[in-house]
N, C-alpha and C positions, 0 to 999 in steps of 0.2 A: 753567764747563763749557758746552759748546755742546749745545743741545737735540737737534740732529740726530744726535749721536753717542751718545746714551743709549738704553738699552732702555726698553720701556714701563714696566717696574717701577721703574727708576731715575727716570724722568720722574714717575711717580706719587709717589715718595718726595719729590722736589723740590717737587711741587705741594702735598702735604700739609704740608710744612714751611712753605710760603708761607701756607697756609690756617690755620696754628696761631695766628694773631694776629687778635683780634677786629676791629681797625681794617681789616685787609686784607679780611676777610670782608664787612665793611660796605661797603668801596669796591667790591668785586665786586657786591654786591647793588645798589648805586646804579647802577653801569654797566649792569647787566642790566636793571633796571627802567626806566631812562630811555632805553636803547638809542641812545646818542649819544656823541660824543667829549666828554671833559671835560678841562679844564686842571687843573694842580696847584692853582692858586688857587681855581677853582670848587669842586673837591672839598673843599679845606681849609675854605672858608667854609661849605659845606653841612654838614660834619661837625665844625666847630669844632676843626680840627687845623691846626697851623702848616704853611706851604708847604714848609718843609724836611723836616718829618716825612712829609708826603704824598709828597714826591719820593722819599724813602727807600722808602716802601711801594710806590710805582709801580715802582721798580727791582727789588724782590724779586718782584713779580707778573710783570714783564716777563721776568726771568731764568727764572721757572718756566714761561714760555710762555703764561700766562693772559691777557696783555694785549698789545696792539699800541701802539706809541708813534710819534707823528709830531711832528717838531720843526719849528717855524716861528719863525725868529729866536731869541729867548731863551725862547720858550714851548714847552712840550711838551704834546701832546694825547694822551689815552689812551682806548682803546676795548677792549672784550672781544675776545679771540681765540676767537670762538664755534666755528669749525670745529675748532680744536685741542682745545678743552674737550670738545666732543661726541664727538670721536674717542677721547680718552683716558678721559674720565669721562662716559659717556652718561647723560643725564638729570640731571646735576648742576645745570644752570642752572634746572631746574624746581623745585629745592628750596631755592635760596638767596633 
């Protein structure tokens, strides 16, 4: 589903589904606390999760609109979509 075509409540449902996994919450916490782009490999090493598993979590977070992804060659770099998160869930980044 394309985020732009959803209502705010539908977006929130998608976000809360994405947040229902401890690993994804941890990834968001790391992205928020370090405030930089991370590659799948960097997050995987930091959290002791395989690159393929991290890639899957990145996909779920991106589809919920929580992250931005930038591809360079074979690598994907992920950062928080801060403006989107603050618009949909004001104050959320202060508590993770």
